[in-house]
N, CA, C and O atoms as a DFTB+ gen file, in Angstrom:
312 C
 N C O
     1  1     -18.825      -6.828     -16.612
     2  2     -17.509      -6.527     -15.566
     3  2     -18.097      -5.591     -14.442
     4  3     -17.681      -5.492     -13.288
     5  1     -19.335      -4.810     -15.123
     6  2     -19.619      -3.839     -13.880
     7  2     -20.974      -3.946     -14.127
     8  3     -21.322      -4.470     -15.185
     9  1     -21.722      -3.584     -13.421
    10  2     -23.565      -3.547     -14.012
    11  2     -23.891      -2.262     -12.915
    12  3     -23.481      -1.820     -11.841
    13  1     -24.845      -2.007     -13.887
    14  2     -25.698      -0.767     -12.874
    15  2     -26.329      -0.797     -11.706
    16  3     -26.843      -1.826     -11.268
    17  1     -26.352       0.816     -10.842
    18  2     -26.821       0.258      -9.216
    19  2     -28.533       0.858      -9.374
    20  3     -28.990       1.658     -10.191
    21  1     -29.176       0.160      -8.315
    22  2     -29.646       0.182      -9.030
    23  2     -29.998       1.873      -8.371
    24  3     -30.678       2.596      -9.099
    25  1     -29.485       2.477      -6.918
    26  2     -29.266       3.352      -6.706
    27  2     -28.526       4.477      -7.266
    28  3     -27.403       4.413      -7.768
    29  1     -29.395       5.711      -7.111
    30  2     -28.296       6.902      -7.645
    31  2     -27.520       7.431      -7.474
    32  3     -27.703       7.532      -6.261
    33  1     -26.311       8.168      -7.706
    34  2     -24.552       8.100      -7.302
    35  2     -24.975       9.432      -6.280
    36  3     -25.899      10.245      -6.299
    37  1     -23.868       9.217      -5.442
    38  2     -23.629      10.517      -4.427
    39  2     -23.656      11.529      -4.887
    40  3     -23.192      11.660      -6.020
    41  1     -24.116      12.465      -4.309
    42  2     -23.886      14.473      -5.018
    43  2     -25.432      14.368      -4.632
    44  3     -26.177      14.112      -3.686
    45  1     -25.429      14.889      -6.557
    46  2     -26.942      16.216      -7.015
    47  2     -27.628      14.495      -7.309
    48  3     -28.794      14.745      -7.617
    49  1     -27.453      12.857      -7.358
    50  2     -28.328      12.728      -7.737
    51  2     -28.892      12.155      -9.192
    52  3     -29.726      11.266      -9.367
    53  1     -27.868      13.281     -10.608
    54  2     -28.478      12.851     -11.272
    55  2     -27.468      11.777     -12.649
    56  3     -27.473      12.131     -13.827
    57  1     -26.850      10.756     -12.258
    58  2     -25.791      10.305     -12.116
    59  2     -26.483       8.170     -11.578
    60  3     -27.437       7.899     -10.850
    61  1     -25.589       7.222     -12.254
    62  2     -25.740       5.953     -11.677
    63  2     -24.670       5.718     -11.075
    64  3     -23.566       5.998     -11.543
    65  1     -24.934       4.973      -9.546
    66  2     -23.566       3.958      -9.246
    67  2     -23.378       2.607      -9.652
    68  3     -24.224       1.714      -9.616
    69  1     -22.063       2.521     -10.087
    70  2     -21.640       1.363     -10.934
    71  2     -21.637       0.197     -10.003
    72  3     -22.297       0.428      -8.990
    73  1     -21.060      -1.054     -10.046
    74  2     -21.042      -1.913      -8.894
    75  2     -19.984      -3.062      -9.203
    76  3     -20.662      -4.069      -9.405
    77  1     -18.660      -3.370      -9.331
    78  2     -18.030      -3.830     -10.133
    79  2     -18.013      -5.795     -10.125
    80  3     -17.634      -6.651      -9.326
    81  1     -18.394      -5.794     -10.943
    82  2     -18.189      -7.543     -11.282
    83  2     -17.731      -8.718      -9.992
    84  3     -17.306      -8.246      -8.937
    85  1     -17.850     -10.313     -10.155
    86  2     -17.091     -11.093      -9.699
    87  2     -15.985     -11.067     -10.979
    88  3     -14.763     -11.184     -10.889
    89  1     -16.747     -10.890     -12.121
    90  2     -16.198     -11.346     -12.712
    91  2     -14.882      -9.933     -13.131
    92  3     -13.679      -9.964     -13.390
    93  1     -15.941      -8.790     -13.008
    94  2     -14.357      -7.403     -13.156
    95  2     -13.708      -7.689     -12.557
    96  3     -12.701      -7.904     -13.231
    97  1     -13.411      -8.005     -10.970
    98  2     -12.615      -7.865      -9.941
    99  2     -11.614      -9.023     -10.452
   100  3     -10.425      -8.943     -10.142
   101  1     -12.136     -10.219     -11.316
   102  2     -11.445     -11.446     -11.618
   103  2     -10.024     -10.274     -12.917
   104  3      -8.801     -10.139     -12.891
   105  1     -10.826      -9.875     -13.572
   106  2      -9.969      -9.698     -14.686
   107  2      -9.089      -8.172     -14.079
   108  3      -8.014      -7.858     -14.590
   109  1      -9.706      -7.352     -12.978
   110  2      -8.174      -6.430     -11.956
   111  2      -7.237      -7.248     -11.997
   112  3      -6.197      -7.204     -12.653
   113  1      -7.715      -8.221     -11.085
   114  2      -6.348      -8.868     -10.587
   115  2      -5.571      -9.236     -11.802
   116  3      -4.359      -9.090     -11.959
   117  1      -6.286      -9.649     -12.497
   118  2      -5.499     -10.775     -13.712
   119  2      -4.522      -9.655     -13.891
   120  3      -3.378      -9.940     -13.539
   121  1      -4.669      -8.701     -14.259
   122  2      -4.040      -7.571     -15.475
   123  2      -3.537      -6.876     -13.517
   124  3      -2.829      -7.883     -13.516
   125  1      -3.449      -6.636     -13.012
   126  2      -2.302      -6.609     -11.962
   127  2      -0.624      -5.969     -11.951
   128  3       0.129      -5.027     -11.704
   129  1      -0.838      -7.692     -12.562
   130  2       1.141      -7.598     -12.110
   131  2       1.406      -6.994     -13.814
   132  3       2.398      -6.266     -13.758
   133  1       0.950      -7.041     -15.040
   134  2       1.172      -6.567     -16.073
   135  2       1.154      -4.942     -15.776
   136  3       2.195      -4.380     -16.119
   137  1      -0.237      -3.787     -14.977
   138  2       0.282      -2.881     -14.705
   139  2       0.983      -2.719     -13.561
   140  3       1.709      -1.783     -13.898
   141  1       1.256      -2.954     -12.529
   142  2       2.113      -2.771     -11.603
   143  2       3.509      -3.249     -11.757
   144  3       4.185      -3.285     -10.729
   145  1       4.288      -3.785     -13.364
   146  2       5.203      -3.282     -13.581
   147  2       5.244      -2.701     -14.221
   148  3       6.193      -2.051     -13.782
   149  1       4.907      -2.076     -15.400
   150  2       4.253      -1.032     -16.150
   151  2       5.004       0.406     -15.507
   152  3       5.922       1.175     -15.792
   153  1       3.994       0.216     -14.485
   154  2       4.020       1.550     -13.257
   155  2       5.485       1.426     -12.873
   156  3       6.043       2.460     -12.506
   157  1       6.391      -0.052     -12.921
   158  2       7.818       0.859     -12.016
   159  2       8.932       0.767     -13.234
   160  3      10.115       0.736     -12.896
   161  1       8.624       0.726     -14.532
   162  2       9.121       0.850     -15.810
   163  2       9.042       1.812     -16.453
   164  3       9.816       2.062     -17.377
   165  1       8.132       2.513     -16.109
   166  2       7.386       4.297     -16.392
   167  2       8.091       5.083     -15.971
   168  3       9.111       5.584     -16.446
   169  1       7.176       5.356     -14.315
   170  2       7.671       5.527     -13.264
   171  2       8.423       5.589     -12.395
   172  3       9.171       6.563     -12.311
   173  1       8.442       5.015     -11.880
   174  2       8.933       4.525     -11.070
   175  2      10.953       5.288     -11.246
   176  3      11.733       6.042     -10.665
   177  1      10.840       4.172     -12.750
   178  2      12.912       3.949     -12.721
   179  2      12.936       5.100     -13.565
   180  3      14.068       5.418     -13.931
   181  1      11.654       6.067     -14.121
   182  2      12.217       8.047     -14.012
   183  2      12.305       8.677     -13.287
   184  3      12.082       9.839     -13.625
   185  1      12.664       8.461     -11.851
   186  2      12.059       9.544     -11.001
   187  2      14.129       9.738     -10.236
   188  3      14.531      10.744      -9.651
   189  1      14.659       8.955     -10.416
   190  2      15.868       9.136     -10.549
   191  2      16.748       9.203      -8.873
   192  3      17.171       8.254      -8.213
   193  1      16.791      10.418      -8.615
   194  2      16.970      10.416      -6.775
   195  2      16.082      11.840      -6.159
   196  3      16.271      12.764      -5.368
   197  1      14.874      11.270      -7.204
   198  2      13.891      11.789      -6.420
   199  2      12.541      10.703      -5.243
   200  3      11.652       9.872      -5.429
   201  1      13.523      11.809      -3.472
   202  2      12.955      10.655      -2.381
   203  2      11.459      10.622      -2.518
   204  3      10.769      11.639      -2.579
   205  1      10.860       9.022      -2.576
   206  2       9.684       8.295      -2.703
   207  2       8.611       9.291      -1.917
   208  3       7.465       9.509      -2.312
   209  1       9.186       9.818      -0.791
   210  2       8.264      10.366       0.301
   211  2       7.815      11.665      -0.926
   212  3       6.888      11.658      -1.737
   213  1       8.823      12.666      -0.680
   214  2       8.553      13.772      -1.310
   215  2       7.703      13.371      -3.116
   216  3       7.206      14.258      -3.808
   217  1       7.739      12.051      -3.474
   218  2       6.687      11.448      -5.268
   219  2       5.468      11.584      -4.444
   220  3       4.674      12.462      -4.782
   221  1       5.177      10.798      -3.339
   222  2       4.397      10.042      -2.431
   223  2       2.994      11.587      -2.224
   224  3       1.765      11.661      -2.264
   225  1       4.504      12.844      -1.941
   226  2       3.751      13.898      -1.487
   227  2       2.254      14.687      -2.118
   228  3       1.086      14.901      -1.795
   229  1       3.590      15.011      -3.644
   230  2       3.009      15.160      -5.111
   231  2       1.136      14.351      -5.314
   232  3       0.033      14.899      -5.297
   233  1       1.453      13.198      -5.450
   234  2       0.665      12.416      -5.668
   235  2      -0.652      12.783      -5.023
   236  3      -1.671      13.107      -5.633
   237  1      -0.451      12.658      -3.243
   238  2      -1.311      12.986      -2.575
   239  2      -2.566      14.470      -3.344
   240  3      -3.758      14.644      -3.595
   241  1      -1.373      15.123      -3.413
   242  2      -1.264      16.637      -3.909
   243  2      -2.277      16.582      -5.105
   244  3      -3.289      17.284      -5.118
   245  1      -2.009      15.869      -5.925
   246  2      -3.443      15.993      -6.806
   247  2      -4.252      14.751      -6.842
   248  3      -5.240      14.659      -7.570
   249  1      -3.865      13.835      -6.102
   250  2      -5.569      13.561      -5.690
   251  2      -6.102      14.048      -5.132
   252  3      -7.262      13.764      -5.431
   253  1      -6.068      15.282      -3.744
   254  2      -6.523      16.008      -3.608
   255  2      -7.230      16.940      -4.223
   256  3      -8.264      17.456      -3.802
   257  1      -6.612      17.187      -5.343
   258  2      -7.235      18.476      -5.970
   259  2      -8.538      17.613      -7.218
   260  3      -9.620      17.991      -7.666
   261  1      -7.689      16.310      -7.409
   262  2      -8.868      15.540      -8.121
   263  2     -10.230      15.549      -7.630
   264  3     -11.260      15.842      -8.236
   265  1     -10.043      15.127      -6.266
   266  2     -11.277      14.871      -5.171
   267  2     -12.137      16.550      -5.643
   268  3     -13.002      16.844      -6.468
   269  1     -11.357      17.317      -4.640
   270  2     -11.758      18.846      -4.870
   271  2     -13.139      19.256      -6.022
   272  3     -14.300      19.613      -5.825
   273  1     -12.542      19.063      -6.936
   274  2     -12.541      19.531      -8.479
   275  2     -13.773      18.767      -9.572
   276  3     -14.198      19.246     -10.623
   277  1     -14.080      17.712      -9.061
   278  2     -14.005      16.091      -9.730
   279  2     -14.064      16.601     -11.409
   280  3     -13.702      17.673     -11.895
   281  1     -14.495      15.735     -11.882
   282  2     -14.238      15.160     -13.565
   283  2     -15.382      16.022     -14.598
   284  3     -15.567      15.776     -15.790
   285  1     -16.096      17.116     -13.760
   286  2     -17.203      17.938     -14.503
   287  2     -15.697      18.693     -14.784
   288  3     -15.592      19.101     -15.941
   289  1     -14.742      18.895     -14.074
   290  2     -13.809      20.777     -13.911
   291  2     -13.311      19.587     -15.544
   292  3     -13.906      19.892     -16.578
   293  1     -12.436      18.538     -15.623
   294  2     -11.790      17.820     -16.496
   295  2     -12.974      17.960     -17.495
   296  3     -12.345      18.299     -18.498
   297  1     -14.196      17.922     -17.851
   298  2     -14.329      18.095     -19.055
   299  2     -14.898      19.658     -19.612
   300  3     -14.833      19.894     -20.819
   301  1     -15.375      20.549     -18.793
   302  2     -15.173      22.119     -19.052
   303  2     -13.872      22.767     -19.513
   304  3     -13.880      23.889     -20.018
   305  1     -12.595      21.960     -19.313
   306  2     -10.921      22.448     -19.629
   307  2     -11.272      22.276     -20.651
   308  3     -11.701      23.177     -21.372
   309  1     -11.159      20.753     -21.071
   310  2     -10.908      20.031     -22.546
   311  2     -11.536      20.437     -23.655
   312  3     -11.321      19.873     -24.728
């Protein structure tokens, strides 16, 4: 479903880049309906009266934090 790329991962070059294969893409596309239903049931149904724009801003802040610190921070903290 994924294959290792011949090129090094961006950044310091210590890792490898992964490439999604056609079979991997098909698997993701097949899982999408169940995933969407799960997000609606578990997340969106529990937001109550919280405006979606406010929720989206919170998700943007989470994504920005993840992008700025990367996965190495999670491993070090855990």
